[in-house]
C-alpha positions as CSV (number, residue, x, y, z in Angstrom):
1,M,26.5,111.9,212.2
2,P,25.2,115.2,210.9
3,L,22.4,115.2,208.4
4,I,23.4,117.2,205.3
5,L,20.4,117.9,203.1
6,G,20.1,118.6,199.4
7,T,23.7,118.8,198.1
8,N,25.5,117.7,195.0
9,S,28.9,117.6,196.7
10,I,30.7,115.1,198.8
11,K,33.4,115.0,201.4
12,D,36.4,113.7,199.3
13,T,36.5,114.2,195.6
14,G,40.2,113.8,194.7
15,F,40.2,117.2,192.8
16,E,39.3,120.1,195.0
17,V,37.8,123.4,193.7
18,A,39.2,126.2,195.8
19,N,36.8,129.1,195.0
20,S,33.7,130.4,193.6
21,C,32.3,133.9,192.8
22,R,29.2,135.2,194.5
23,F,27.0,137.3,192.2
24,N,24.5,139.6,194.0
25,I,21.5,141.0,192.0
26,A,21.2,143.9,194.4
27,D,24.8,144.9,193.6
28,S,24.3,144.7,189.8
29,A,27.3,142.3,189.7
30,Y,28.5,140.8,186.5
31,L,31.6,140.2,184.3
32,T,32.3,141.5,180.8
33,T,35.0,140.4,178.3
34,K,37.1,142.7,176.2
35,T,36.4,142.4,172.5
36,N,37.8,139.2,171.0
37,G,40.9,140.1,169.1
38,S,41.5,136.8,167.2
39,E,39.6,134.7,164.7
40,P,37.9,131.8,166.4
41,T,39.5,128.4,166.3
42,L,36.2,127.1,164.7
43,G,33.1,129.3,164.7
44,T,30.7,126.4,164.3
45,K,31.7,124.6,167.5
46,Y,32.0,125.6,171.2
47,T,31.3,124.4,174.7
48,V,30.3,126.3,177.8
49,S,30.7,124.5,181.2
50,V,29.8,126.0,184.6
51,W,29.1,124.9,188.1
52,L,26.6,127.1,189.8
53,K,24.5,127.3,193.0
54,R,21.5,129.5,192.7
55,S,20.5,132.0,195.4
56,T,17.7,133.9,193.9
57,L,14.9,132.0,192.2
58,V,11.9,133.5,190.4
59,N,12.8,137.1,189.7
60,S,11.2,140.0,188.0
61,S,12.9,139.0,184.8
62,Y,15.4,136.5,183.4
63,Q,18.7,135.5,185.0
64,Y,21.5,135.2,182.5
65,I,24.4,132.8,182.8
66,I,26.3,134.0,179.7
67,S,25.2,136.2,176.8
68,H,26.3,138.1,173.7
69,D,24.2,141.0,172.6
70,G,24.9,142.1,169.1
71,G,22.0,144.6,169.0
72,S,19.4,143.0,166.9
73,N,21.6,140.3,165.2
74,P,23.3,138.1,166.1
75,R,22.4,137.5,169.7
76,T,22.9,134.5,172.0
77,H,22.2,133.9,175.6
78,I,21.8,131.1,178.2
79,R,19.5,131.9,181.0
80,F,17.1,130.9,183.7
81,N,13.5,132.0,182.8
82,D,11.7,134.5,185.0
83,D,8.5,132.7,186.1
84,Q,9.4,129.0,186.0
85,D,13.1,128.6,186.9
86,N,13.7,126.5,183.9
87,L,16.7,126.9,181.5
88,S,16.7,128.2,178.0
89,W,19.3,128.6,175.2
90,Y,18.4,131.4,172.9
91,I,20.1,132.1,169.6
92,R,19.4,134.7,166.9
93,D,21.7,134.3,163.9
94,S,23.0,137.1,161.7
95,G,20.0,136.8,159.4
96,G,17.6,137.3,162.2
97,T,16.4,133.7,162.4
98,T,15.6,132.8,166.1
99,S,15.8,129.4,167.8
100,M,15.3,128.6,171.4
101,L,15.9,125.4,173.3
102,T,14.0,125.3,176.7
103,A,14.5,122.5,179.2
104,T,11.4,121.2,180.9
105,R,13.1,120.5,184.3
106,L,13.2,123.2,187.0
107,F,16.2,124.4,188.9
108,R,14.9,125.4,192.3
109,D,17.3,123.7,194.8
110,T,19.2,126.6,196.4
111,N,21.4,124.2,198.4
112,A,22.7,122.3,195.4
113,W,25.6,122.8,193.0
114,Y,24.5,122.1,189.5
115,H,26.9,121.4,186.7
116,L,25.7,122.6,183.3
117,V,27.3,121.9,179.9
118,F,26.2,123.5,176.6
119,A,27.8,121.8,173.6
120,Y,27.3,123.6,170.2
121,D,28.1,121.9,166.9
122,S,26.2,123.4,164.0
123,T,28.0,121.2,161.5
124,Q,25.8,118.2,162.5
125,A,23.3,117.0,159.9
126,S,20.7,116.2,162.5
127,A,19.2,119.3,164.1
128,S,18.9,117.8,167.6
129,N,22.7,117.1,167.6
130,R,23.6,120.7,167.0
131,Q,22.9,121.8,170.5
132,K,23.1,119.6,173.6
133,I,22.5,120.5,177.2
134,Y,23.9,118.3,180.0
135,V,23.0,118.6,183.7
136,N,25.2,116.9,186.3
137,G,26.8,114.6,183.7
138,T,23.5,113.5,182.0
139,Q,22.1,114.8,178.7
140,N,18.8,116.7,179.1
141,T,16.4,115.4,176.5
142,S,13.1,116.8,177.7
143,F,12.2,120.2,176.2
144,S,9.2,122.4,176.3
145,S,10.5,124.2,173.2
146,S,13.1,122.7,170.9
147,G,14.1,125.1,168.2
148,Y,17.6,124.3,166.9
149,V,20.0,126.4,164.9
150,A,20.3,125.9,161.1
151,Q,23.3,123.9,159.9
152,D,26.7,125.6,159.8
153,V,25.5,128.8,161.7
154,V,28.6,130.5,163.2
155,N,28.3,131.3,166.9
156,P,28.9,134.9,168.2
157,F,30.6,134.0,171.5
158,S,34.0,133.3,170.0
159,A,33.8,135.5,166.9
160,N,36.4,138.1,166.3
161,G,35.2,141.5,167.3
162,N,32.5,140.2,169.7
163,A,32.4,140.3,173.5
164,S,30.3,138.4,176.1
165,K,28.9,139.0,179.5
166,I,28.6,136.6,182.4
167,A,25.8,136.9,184.9
168,S,24.0,139.5,182.8
169,F,22.7,140.3,179.4
170,G,22.1,144.0,179.0
171,G,23.7,145.1,182.2
172,T,20.3,146.2,183.7
173,A,18.5,145.3,186.9
174,S,16.1,143.0,185.0
175,D,18.7,140.4,183.9
176,Y,21.3,139.8,186.6
177,Y,22.1,136.3,187.9
178,G,21.9,135.8,191.6
179,G,24.1,133.0,193.1
180,Y,27.5,131.4,193.0
181,M,29.5,130.3,190.0
182,S,32.6,128.1,189.9
183,E,34.9,126.6,187.2
184,F,33.5,128.6,184.3
185,V,34.9,127.3,181.0
186,F,34.5,128.4,177.4
187,V,36.1,126.1,174.8
188,D,36.4,127.6,171.3
189,G,36.3,125.1,168.5
190,Q,35.2,121.9,170.2
191,A,31.8,120.5,171.2
192,L,32.8,118.5,174.3
193,T,30.9,116.1,176.5
194,P,30.6,116.4,180.3
195,T,33.4,113.9,180.9
196,S,35.9,116.7,179.9
197,F,34.8,118.6,183.1
198,G,33.5,116.0,185.6
199,E,33.0,112.4,186.5
200,F,30.7,110.2,188.6
201,D,32.1,109.3,192.0
202,E,33.2,105.6,192.1
203,D,31.9,105.2,195.6
204,S,28.7,107.2,195.2
205,P,27.8,106.7,191.5
206,T,24.9,109.1,191.5
207,I,27.1,112.0,192.6
208,W,28.7,114.0,189.8
209,K,31.9,115.8,190.8
210,P,34.4,118.2,189.1
211,I,37.8,117.1,187.6
212,N,40.8,119.3,186.8
213,V,40.2,121.1,183.5
214,S,43.5,123.0,183.3
215,G,44.8,120.6,180.7
216,L,42.1,121.3,178.2
217,T,42.7,123.0,174.9
218,F,40.6,126.1,175.1
219,G,41.0,127.5,171.6
220,N,41.9,130.9,170.3
221,N,39.1,132.7,172.2
222,G,38.5,130.3,175.0
223,Y,38.9,131.0,178.7
224,Y,38.9,129.5,182.1
225,L,37.6,131.4,185.2
226,D,38.7,129.7,188.4
227,F,38.0,132.8,190.7
228,E,41.1,132.1,192.7
229,A,42.4,135.8,192.6
230,S,40.2,137.8,195.0
231,D,41.6,141.0,193.6
232,N,40.9,140.0,190.0
233,L,37.8,137.8,189.9
234,G,37.8,138.1,186.1
235,N,41.2,136.5,185.7
236,D,41.5,134.1,182.8
237,A,43.5,131.2,184.3
238,N,44.2,130.0,180.7
239,G,46.3,133.1,180.2
240,G,43.9,135.0,177.8
241,T,42.3,138.4,178.2
242,D,40.8,138.9,181.6
243,F,37.1,139.8,182.2
244,T,36.2,143.1,183.7
245,E,34.5,143.0,187.1
246,N,31.4,145.1,187.5
247,N,30.3,145.7,191.1
248,L,32.3,142.7,192.4
249,A,34.5,142.9,195.5
250,A,37.1,140.7,197.2
251,T,34.4,139.5,199.6
252,D,32.6,138.0,196.6
253,Q,35.3,135.4,196.3
254,T,34.1,132.4,198.5
255,T,35.1,128.9,199.4
256,D,31.6,127.6,198.9
257,T,32.3,125.3,195.9
258,P,31.0,122.1,194.3
259,T,33.6,120.2,196.3
260,N,32.8,121.9,199.6
261,N,29.2,123.0,199.9
262,F,28.5,125.5,202.8
263,C,25.3,126.1,204.5
264,T,23.4,129.3,203.6
265,M,20.1,130.8,204.8
266,N,17.2,129.1,203.1
267,P,15.0,131.4,200.8
268,L,12.5,128.6,200.5
269,D,11.7,129.0,204.2
270,N,10.4,132.5,203.6
271,Y,6.7,132.1,203.2
272,Y,5.8,133.6,206.5
273,G,8.8,135.8,207.0
274,A,8.7,137.5,203.5
275,G,12.2,138.8,204.1
276,T,14.6,140.0,201.4
277,F,17.6,137.6,200.8
278,S,20.8,138.7,199.2
279,E,24.6,138.1,199.2
280,G,24.3,134.5,198.3
281,N,21.6,134.0,200.9
282,L,23.8,135.2,203.7
283,K,22.0,138.5,204.3
284,I,18.4,138.9,205.2
285,V,16.3,142.1,205.6
286,T,13.2,141.2,207.6
287,L,9.7,142.5,206.9
288,S,8.6,145.4,209.0
289,S,5.0,144.4,209.4
290,D,5.4,140.9,210.9
291,Y,8.0,138.9,212.8
292,T,9.3,135.4,212.7
293,Y,12.5,133.5,212.1
294,Y,14.5,132.2,209.1
295,T,16.4,128.9,208.9
296,G,19.5,127.6,207.2
297,T,19.8,125.0,204.4
298,I,21.6,122.3,206.3
299,G,20.0,120.3,209.1
300,L,22.2,118.8,211.9
301,T,21.6,115.7,213.9
302,A,24.9,115.0,215.6
303,G,28.4,116.6,216.1
304,L,29.7,120.0,217.1
305,W,28.9,122.9,214.8
306,Y,29.5,126.7,214.7
307,F,28.3,129.7,212.9
308,E,28.4,133.5,213.4
309,A,25.7,136.1,212.9
310,K,25.9,139.9,212.9
311,L,23.1,142.3,213.3
312,T,24.0,145.1,210.9
313,A,20.8,147.3,211.0
314,T,17.6,147.4,213.0
315,A,14.9,149.8,214.2
316,D,15.1,148.3,217.7
317,D,18.2,146.5,219.0
318,N,16.1,145.0,221.8
319,Q,13.9,142.8,219.5
320,V,16.0,140.3,217.7
321,H,17.0,136.7,218.1
322,V,19.7,134.2,217.0
323,G,19.8,130.5,217.6
324,I,18.6,127.2,216.3
325,A,15.3,125.7,215.2
326,G,14.0,122.2,215.1
327,R,11.3,123.2,212.6
328,V,10.8,125.7,209.8
329,T,8.6,128.7,210.4
330,T,4.8,128.1,210.6
331,N,3.4,131.5,211.6
332,A,4.1,135.1,210.7
333,Q,4.1,136.1,214.4
334,H,5.9,133.2,216.1
335,E,9.4,134.3,217.0
336,L,12.5,132.1,217.5
337,G,12.1,130.6,220.9
338,H,8.3,130.4,220.7
339,Y,8.2,126.7,220.2
340,N,9.7,124.1,222.5
341,D,12.1,122.9,219.8
342,T,13.5,126.4,218.9
343,Y,16.1,128.1,221.0
344,A,17.2,131.7,220.9
345,Y,19.7,134.2,222.4
346,Y,17.6,137.5,222.9
347,S,19.2,140.9,222.3
348,A,17.3,142.9,224.8
349,D,18.7,141.3,228.0
350,G,20.8,138.3,226.9
351,D,18.2,135.8,228.1
352,S,17.9,132.4,226.4
353,R,14.4,131.7,225.1
354,T,12.4,128.5,224.3
355,N,8.8,127.2,224.7
356,D,7.7,130.9,224.8
357,G,9.6,131.5,228.0
358,D,12.9,133.3,229.0
359,T,15.8,132.2,231.3
360,S,18.6,134.4,232.5
361,Y,21.7,133.6,230.4
362,G,24.1,136.3,229.3
363,T,24.3,140.0,228.3
364,G,22.3,141.7,225.6
365,F,23.7,142.6,222.2
366,D,23.4,145.5,219.8
367,T,23.9,146.4,216.2
368,G,27.5,145.5,215.1
369,D,28.0,142.7,217.6
370,V,29.1,139.3,216.2
371,L,27.3,136.5,217.8
372,G,28.8,133.0,217.9
373,V,26.5,130.0,218.0
374,Y,28.0,126.7,219.2
375,I,25.8,123.6,218.7
376,D,26.9,120.4,220.6
377,L,24.6,117.6,219.4
378,N,26.7,114.9,221.1
379,A,25.8,116.3,224.5
380,N,22.7,118.2,223.4
381,K,24.0,121.5,224.6
382,L,23.9,125.0,223.1
383,Y,26.2,127.9,223.7
384,F,26.3,131.5,222.6
385,A,29.2,134.1,222.4
386,K,29.2,137.8,222.1
387,N,32.2,139.2,220.2
388,G,34.2,136.1,221.1
389,T,33.2,135.8,224.8
390,V,31.2,132.7,225.6
391,Q,28.3,133.7,227.7
392,N,27.1,132.3,231.1
393,S,30.6,131.4,232.1
394,G,30.5,128.6,229.5
395,T,27.5,126.8,231.0
396,G,25.4,125.5,228.2
397,I,21.7,125.4,227.5
398,S,20.2,121.9,227.5
399,I,18.3,121.2,224.3
400,T,16.0,118.4,223.2
401,D,17.7,115.5,221.3
402,P,17.4,116.3,217.6
403,A,15.7,112.9,216.9
404,S,12.7,114.2,218.9
405,V,12.2,117.6,217.4
406,T,9.7,118.3,214.7
407,A,12.1,118.2,211.7
408,G,14.4,115.5,213.1
409,A,17.3,118.0,212.9
410,Y,18.3,121.4,214.0
411,F,18.8,124.3,211.6
412,P,20.7,127.6,212.2
413,A,18.2,130.4,212.6
414,V,17.9,134.2,213.0
415,G,14.9,136.5,213.3
416,D,13.1,139.4,215.0
417,W,10.4,139.9,217.5
418,A,8.6,143.1,216.6
419,N,6.8,144.8,213.8
420,Q,10.1,146.3,212.6
421,S,12.7,145.6,210.0
422,C,16.2,144.4,210.8
423,T,19.2,143.1,208.8
424,W,21.1,139.9,209.7
425,E,24.3,138.7,208.0
426,V,25.2,135.1,208.7
427,N,28.6,133.5,208.4
428,F,28.8,129.7,208.1
429,G,32.5,130.0,207.1
430,N,32.0,131.8,203.8
431,P,31.4,135.4,205.0
432,S,29.7,138.1,203.1
433,W,31.3,140.8,205.2
434,S,34.9,141.7,205.5
435,L,36.4,140.1,208.5
436,S,39.0,141.7,210.8
437,S,40.5,138.2,211.3
438,A,40.0,135.0,209.4
439,V,40.0,131.9,211.6
440,A,39.3,128.4,210.3
441,D,37.9,125.4,212.3
442,K,40.2,122.6,213.4
443,N,39.9,120.8,210.1
444,G,41.0,124.0,208.2
445,Y,37.6,124.9,206.8
446,G,35.7,128.1,207.0
447,S,36.7,131.7,207.7
448,F,35.4,133.2,210.9
449,E,35.8,136.4,213.0
450,Y,36.4,134.3,216.1
451,N,38.0,130.9,216.8
452,P,35.3,128.1,216.8
453,S,37.4,126.3,219.4
454,S,38.1,129.2,221.7
455,G,36.6,129.1,225.2
456,T,35.4,126.5,227.7
457,F,32.1,124.7,227.4
458,D,30.8,123.2,230.6
459,S,34.3,123.3,231.9
460,A,35.7,121.4,228.9
461,S,37.4,122.4,225.6
462,K,35.5,121.5,222.5
463,D,36.3,121.8,218.8
464,F,33.3,123.1,216.8
465,L,33.2,122.9,213.0
466,A,32.0,125.0,210.1
467,I,28.7,123.7,208.6
468,C,29.9,122.4,205.3
469,T,30.1,119.1,203.5
470,K,33.8,118.7,203.9
471,N,33.1,118.3,207.6
472,L,30.5,115.5,206.9
473,G,31.5,112.6,209.1
474,S,33.8,114.7,211.3
475,D,31.9,115.4,214.5
476,G,34.3,117.8,216.2
477,G,35.5,116.9,219.7
């Protein structure tokens, strides 16, 4: 069985979320509403619900989930804080009185889908009941600051004449959100609990999962963003006014969702590499002064798995690697293939590399080529393809059993081998680049440039799978 690490999603949830939207800080991506044209259902109550998977952690400034900027007053925003990765809910009312509720817990898992609910009811007599934050179905009760709004304060999100932003505050480089969002709901006029949006799984009661929200009453100025229209990512599935997309493209619609969590590259394994991650952690620009490799977020211990990588820019086509690693990076100048539990396909001559040595394998590759990586952990074999052609006539590279490698699992990996900068884009089935084809694995998951089951592997046909939680328990064949 594969080992899937650090996720809040499971294989079978009953209700399936189809899509999410990927917000990239470098692209200045966000959504804006048109001005509300109706009186709110009830200005003293609302609920925000969103599933999100973070990509960028500590940033130069805040990362906003949703905001309303009324100039000086009123102003409301929900954000991740810049230096700690905790969560705050800031409100300045029309009289200029400010309150801020800041959760103590940190949100630093870039492989997890979090569900956040913000329930506002300023009619409550008790201040602590006027604003409630829930994380994965459970109320957050630990706060480093706990300023609550005064009684009966009207919120600006649903007010007539006001507008909101998602994934930004002022529309400047210092406040964009970096990561995925899914099932974004704003309910005007009700302060709801998490059970309106999710439930605990009956077989795995610590796992919180989404439910169908289409039957909710959203109120006069409420909305539901399901991100299912790639040509209109701001579409309100409730039928209200659509959001306007800012610097979002069709490729920012993904199938990485809280019911099917895909592997990405791991920004937490970047201490030695110091690369720049973007596009939902599917794109890496390496540092020019050192060289090493970068690993994915999901470790694999058994089964047949596939991913693609494309070298999109480099100063030297001859000095890059793609493959798998049985450990995270431990040195700024140890390339992929340096250790005996890391394996690489080398661009210069197509050799395979492990334990600091090369073996003749295939042909070299250049900028623009799409490299396929096939990981067979049932037979402990590794295969590479260049633009859909399996190398070495389909004869695989023998690899150490994952139980015996340093991490106890193999991770997808890319890197370079020179004091130069290169750019990798990696596709685990939720591509950041526009594909010329869109091929799924045998289970119907993922979208790849080439068929994961095309070719012969040690004179046999094999079905390799996308690295995602829907394939947990399915080992290919």
